[in-house]
C-alpha positions in Angstrom: 10.7 -53.1 -32.9 11.6 -55.9 -35.3 12.0 -54.9 -39.0 12.1 -57.3 -41.9 14.1 -55.9 -44.7 13.9 -57.5 -48.1 16.4 -56.5 -50.8 18.3 -57.7 -53.9 21.4 -55.9 -52.6 24.2 -58.2 -51.6 24.6 -58.2 -47.8 27.5 -59.7 -45.9 28.3 -56.8 -43.6 26.2 -53.9 -42.7 29.3 -51.8 -41.9 30.0 -51.2 -45.6 28.8 -48.0 -47.1 25.7 -47.7 -49.3 22.1 -46.5 -49.3 20.8 -49.7 -47.6 23.6 -50.5 -45.1 23.6 -46.8 -44.0 19.9 -46.8 -43.4 20.0 -50.1 -41.6 22.7 -48.8 -39.2 20.5 -45.8 -38.6 17.6 -48.2 -37.6 19.9 -50.2 -35.3 21.2 -47.0 -33.8 17.6 -46.1 -32.8 17.2 -49.4 -31.0 15.5 -51.5 -33.6 16.2 -55.1 -34.6 16.7 -55.6 -38.3 16.3 -58.9 -40.1 17.7 -58.7 -43.6 16.8 -61.2 -46.4 19.0 -60.9 -49.5 20.0 -63.2 -52.4 23.2 -65.4 -52.5 23.6 -66.0 -56.2 24.6 -69.4 -57.5 27.9 -68.0 -58.9 29.3 -67.9 -55.4 28.7 -71.7 -54.9 27.4 -71.4 -51.3 24.3 -72.6 -49.6 21.7 -70.5 -47.8 23.2 -69.2 -44.6 22.4 -67.0 -41.6 24.8 -64.3 -40.3 24.1 -62.9 -36.9 25.3 -59.8 -35.0 23.8 -57.6 -32.3 20.4 -56.3 -33.3 20.9 -57.6 -36.8 20.5 -60.9 -38.7 21.3 -61.4 -42.4 19.8 -64.3 -44.2 21.6 -65.0 -47.4 19.3 -67.0 -49.6 20.6 -69.1 -52.4 19.2 -68.0 -55.8 20.0 -68.2 -59.5 22.2 -65.4 -60.8 19.9 -62.3 -61.0 22.4 -59.5 -61.7 25.0 -59.1 -64.4 23.9 -62.3 -66.2 22.0 -63.1 -69.4 18.3 -62.1 -69.8 17.0 -65.7 -69.6 18.6 -66.5 -66.3 17.8 -63.1 -64.9 14.1 -63.6 -65.8 13.8 -67.1 -64.4 15.8 -66.1 -61.3 13.6 -63.1 -60.6 10.4 -65.3 -60.9 11.9 -67.8 -58.5 12.8 -65.2 -55.8 9.4 -65.1 -54.3 9.2 -68.8 -53.4 12.9 -69.0 -52.4 12.6 -66.0 -50.0 9.2 -67.3 -48.7 10.6 -70.7 -47.9 13.8 -69.4 -46.2 12.0 -66.8 -44.1 9.5 -69.3 -42.8 12.3 -71.7 -42.0 14.6 -69.3 -40.2 12.3 -66.6 -38.9 8.9 -68.2 -38.7 8.7 -67.5 -34.9 9.7 -63.8 -35.2 7.0 -61.3 -34.8 7.8 -58.5 -37.2 6.5 -54.9 -36.7 7.3 -53.6 -40.1 8.4 -55.0 -43.5 10.5 -52.7 -45.7 11.4 -53.7 -49.2 12.8 -52.0 -52.3 12.3 -52.5 -56.0 13.7 -54.3 -57.9 12.1 -56.8 -57.7 8.3 -56.6 -57.8 7.9 -60.3 -57.1 7.9 -60.3 -53.2 4.1 -60.1 -53.0 3.5 -63.5 -51.5 6.3 -63.0 -48.9 4.9 -59.7 -47.9 1.3 -60.8 -47.7 2.2 -64.0 -45.7 4.3 -62.0 -43.1 1.7 -59.3 -42.8 -1.1 -61.8 -42.2 1.0 -63.7 -39.6 2.3 -60.7 -37.7 -0.4 -58.1 -38.3 2.3 -55.6 -39.3 2.5 -52.8 -41.8 4.7 -52.5 -44.9 6.8 -49.9 -46.6 7.8 -49.9 -50.3 11.0 -48.0 -51.2 10.4 -47.6 -54.9 13.8 -47.5 -56.6 12.7 -48.9 -59.9 9.5 -48.6 -61.9 9.3 -52.0 -63.6 8.1 -53.3 -66.1 7.7 -49.9 -67.8 11.5 -49.2 -67.6 12.1 -52.4 -69.6 9.5 -51.5 -72.2 11.1 -48.0 -72.6 14.4 -49.4 -73.6 13.1 -52.2 -75.8 13.8 -55.1 -73.5 10.1 -56.0 -73.2 7.1 -55.7 -75.5 4.3 -53.5 -74.2 1.1 -55.5 -73.8 3.0 -58.8 -74.3 2.7 -61.8 -72.0 5.7 -60.9 -69.8 4.7 -57.2 -69.6 1.1 -58.1 -68.6 2.3 -60.6 -66.0 4.8 -58.2 -64.4 2.4 -55.2 -64.6 -0.2 -57.3 -62.6 2.4 -58.0 -60.0 3.4 -54.4 -59.9 -0.2 -53.3 -59.3 -0.6 -55.8 -56.5 2.7 -54.7 -54.9 1.4 -51.1 -54.7 -2.0 -52.4 -53.4 -0.5 -54.4 -50.5 2.0 -51.6 -49.5 0.8 -49.3 -46.7 3.3 -46.6 -47.7 5.2 -46.1 -51.0 8.3 -44.0 -50.7 9.5 -42.5 -54.1 12.9 -41.2 -54.9 11.9 -37.8 -56.3 8.8 -35.6 -56.8 8.6 -36.8 -60.4 8.5 -40.4 -59.3 5.7 -39.6 -56.9 3.7 -37.9 -59.7 4.3 -40.8 -62.1 3.1 -43.5 -59.7 -0.1 -41.5 -58.9 -0.8 -40.6 -62.5 -0.3 -44.1 -64.0 -1.9 -46.0 -61.1 -5.3 -44.5 -60.4 -6.2 -47.3 -58.0 -3.3 -46.2 -55.6 -4.4 -43.8 -52.9 -2.2 -40.7 -53.4 -2.1 -40.2 -49.6 0.2 -43.2 -49.2 2.7 -42.0 -51.8 5.5 -39.9 -50.4 9.0 -38.6 -51.1 11.7 -41.0 -49.7 14.9 -40.3 -51.6 18.1 -42.3 -51.9 20.3 -41.4 -48.9 23.6 -42.1 -47.2 25.4 -41.4 -43.9 27.9 -38.8 -45.2 31.5 -38.9 -44.1 33.4 -35.7 -43.7 36.8 -35.8 -45.3 39.4 -33.2 -46.1 40.1 -34.6 -49.5 43.5 -35.6 -50.9 46.6 -33.5 -50.8 48.2 -32.5 -54.1 50.8 -35.2 -53.8 48.3 -37.9 -52.7 46.1 -37.0 -55.7 49.1 -37.0 -58.1 50.3 -40.4 -56.8 46.9 -42.0 -57.0 46.1 -40.8 -60.5 49.6 -41.8 -61.7 49.0 -45.4 -60.4 45.8 -45.5 -62.5 47.3 -44.0 -65.6 45.4 -40.8 -65.3 47.0 -37.4 -65.8 46.9 -35.1 -62.7 47.1 -31.8 -64.6 43.7 -32.0 -66.3 40.2 -31.6 -65.0 39.0 -35.1 -64.2 35.4 -36.0 -65.0 34.3 -39.4 -63.6 31.5 -41.7 -64.4 31.1 -44.5 -61.9 28.5 -47.2 -61.6 26.6 -49.7 -63.6 27.5 -50.0 -67.3 24.2 -51.3 -68.7 21.6 -50.5 -71.3 19.6 -48.1 -69.0 22.6 -45.8 -68.9 22.4 -44.9 -72.6 26.2 -45.4 -72.9 26.4 -44.7 -76.7 26.1 -41.0 -75.7 28.9 -41.3 -73.1 31.1 -42.7 -75.9 30.2 -39.8 -78.1 31.3 -37.4 -75.3 34.6 -39.4 -74.9 35.1 -39.0 -78.7 34.3 -35.3 -78.7 36.6 -34.8 -75.7 39.5 -36.0 -77.8 39.5 -32.6 -79.4 40.3 -31.0 -76.1 43.6 -30.8 -74.2 42.5 -29.8 -70.6 40.0 -32.5 -69.6 40.1 -36.3 -68.9 37.2 -38.7 -68.5 37.4 -41.8 -66.2 34.7 -44.5 -66.7 34.6 -46.9 -63.8 32.2 -49.8 -63.4 30.9 -53.1 -64.7 27.7 -54.4 -66.3 26.3 -56.0 -69.4 27.7 -53.2 -71.7 31.2 -53.4 -70.3 32.6 -55.7 -73.0 31.2 -53.5 -75.8 32.7 -50.4 -74.2 36.0 -52.1 -73.7 36.1 -53.1 -77.3 35.5 -49.5 -78.3 38.4 -48.4 -76.1 40.7 -51.0 -77.6 39.7 -49.9 -81.1 39.8 -46.2 -80.6 42.7 -45.8 -78.0 41.4 -42.4 -76.7 44.1 -40.2 -75.2 41.8 -38.3 -72.9 39.8 -41.2 -71.3 40.3 -44.4 -69.5 38.0 -47.4 -68.8 38.5 -49.1 -65.4 36.6 -52.3 -64.5 34.8 -52.3 -61.2 37.0 -51.3 -58.2 36.6 -52.3 -54.6 34.5 -49.7 -52.8 37.3 -48.1 -50.9 39.4 -47.7 -54.0 36.5 -46.3 -56.0 35.8 -43.8 -53.2 39.4 -42.7 -53.2 39.2 -42.1 -57.0 36.0 -40.1 -56.6 37.8 -37.9 -54.0 40.6 -37.3 -56.6 38.0 -36.3 -59.3 36.6 -32.9 -60.1 33.2 -33.4 -61.7 30.7 -36.3 -61.5 28.9 -37.6 -64.6 25.4 -39.2 -64.8 23.9 -40.7 -68.0 20.6 -42.2 -68.8 18.9 -43.6 -71.9 16.8 -40.8 -73.6 13.9 -43.2 -74.3 12.8 -43.5 -70.6 9.3 -42.3 -70.0 9.7 -43.0 -66.3 11.7 -40.8 -63.9 15.0 -42.3 -62.6 17.2 -41.1 -59.8 20.7 -42.9 -59.9 22.2 -43.3 -56.4 25.7 -42.5 -57.8 24.7 -38.8 -57.4 25.2 -39.2 -53.6 29.0 -39.9 -53.8 29.5 -36.9 -56.0 27.6 -34.6 -53.7 29.4 -36.1 -50.6 32.7 -35.1 -52.2 31.6 -31.6 -53.1 31.7 -32.2 -56.9 29.6 -30.5 -59.5 27.4 -32.9 -61.4 26.8 -33.1 -65.2 23.7 -35.0 -66.2 22.5 -36.2 -69.6 19.2 -38.0 -69.3 15.7 -38.3 -70.7 13.2 -35.4 -70.2 11.1 -37.2 -67.6 13.8 -37.7 -65.0 13.8 -34.6 -62.7 17.3 -35.1 -61.2 18.7 -32.5 -63.7 16.0 -30.0 -62.8 16.8 -30.4 -59.1 20.5 -30.0 -59.7 20.1 -26.8 -61.8 17.5 -25.3 -59.4 19.9 -25.8 -56.5 23.1 -24.8 -58.2 25.1 -28.0 -58.0 24.7 -29.4 -61.5 23.9 -28.9 -65.2 21.6 -30.9 -67.4 21.1 -31.6 -71.1 19.0 -34.2 -72.9 20.9 -37.3 -73.8 22.2 -36.9 -77.3 22.9 -33.1 -77.1 26.7 -33.2 -77.5 27.3 -29.5 -77.9 25.4 -28.6 -74.7 27.1 -31.3 -72.7 30.6 -30.1 -73.8 29.6 -26.6 -72.9 28.4 -27.7 -69.5 31.8 -29.4 -69.0 33.5 -26.0 -69.3 30.9 -24.2 -67.1 31.5 -26.9 -64.3 35.2 -26.5 -64.6 35.0 -22.8 -64.1 32.7 -23.2 -61.0 34.1 -26.3 -59.3 34.2 -24.9 -55.7 30.9 -23.0 -55.7 28.9 -25.8 -57.3 30.6 -28.4 -55.3 29.8 -26.7 -52.0 26.2 -26.2 -53.0 25.8 -29.9 -53.7 27.4 -30.9 -50.4 25.0 -28.6 -48.5 22.0 -30.0 -50.5 23.1 -33.6 -49.6 23.3 -32.8 -45.9 19.9 -31.2 -46.0 18.0 -33.7 -48.1 19.8 -37.0 -48.7 21.0 -38.5 -45.4 20.0 -41.8 -43.8 18.9 -39.9 -40.7 16.4 -37.9 -42.7 15.0 -40.9 -44.5 14.6 -42.7 -41.2 12.6 -39.8 -40.0 10.4 -40.0 -43.2 9.6 -43.6 -42.6 8.9 -43.7 -38.9 6.7 -40.7 -38.2 3.9 -42.2 -40.4 4.7 -45.6 -39.1 4.1 -44.4 -35.5 0.8 -43.0 -36.6 -0.2 -46.5 -37.8 0.2 -47.8 -34.2 2.5 -50.6 -35.2 2.6 -53.4 -32.7 -0.8 -52.5 -31.2 
């Protein structure tokens, strides 16, 4: 079976860890051939190139900068993706007969690519819905509802749902949202397909290893360590995170590490330089192996989202917390169901973003129940959020579609 995988994720090597590489390795392990098309942003100064390995080809397609750049370039670059991907796929893989196309949002602008390949190969398509755009941009004030841009992208979104044979959503609330707000979509083709990884079992760090690691990073080893890792952008509602950092200055037994990069990093860095908090540190994006090591040394994972969201979100950073048997504290909008899932299954605590007193109280509850909550989270990961289980979700319905017939 030949799978065409379209993604905005940066691919050079499928052996790195992440929700997409882990799933692709699962496909390959089941005897499938995977053809990955992903962007090569202009900041790297390289031309389009093809990387080949057994059962996998990666087509890095030169594009404008579309991540961690200004809104104008991001917008233009996103609009150009469709034609750039279409041209490159026809040039390099025009003779490949694909059995299935899998693609993830963002973006929602691959319609022409998907339709052209489906027509040429007679194959089916699977949308992994990781982002409900353009409504998420409207929610946080980055786009005007009913404006020209919103109307254009909403039309593309509807068409993407129409041409997708299956739509895999990250959580039950995501499934419900898509069905409720898109009456033309057949509910039968909407299903749960969560973020997932291939978990690695580890014994954690010894006391001395943890102490040495944290010392190198300027983090005290004798306090409960709460970590926020990931994108530092507007969707994360980081003003509330800074309020928590400020409130935590009144405490003596807890420390907050913020690790990441994004459009809001300069503003957060300015805040740290002005406030000089004693119980928090800001670390720019770390290499994956170093970040994973810091997570292993941490006690509690943090997740923040802007309270204005009307769409459910499901940040993938949850997975690394669960993998390392850490309780999770969430401060999100009311529509995101990650907090409800965490509380119902005993591995996390939720409050609405903006509720400082409840969040601080949850910090203490998590500290008192580190082992129990962490173990519950790890078990929940193994039962629900593995690449093996997501592969099983995708392929039983695919086999019923008689792909390749």
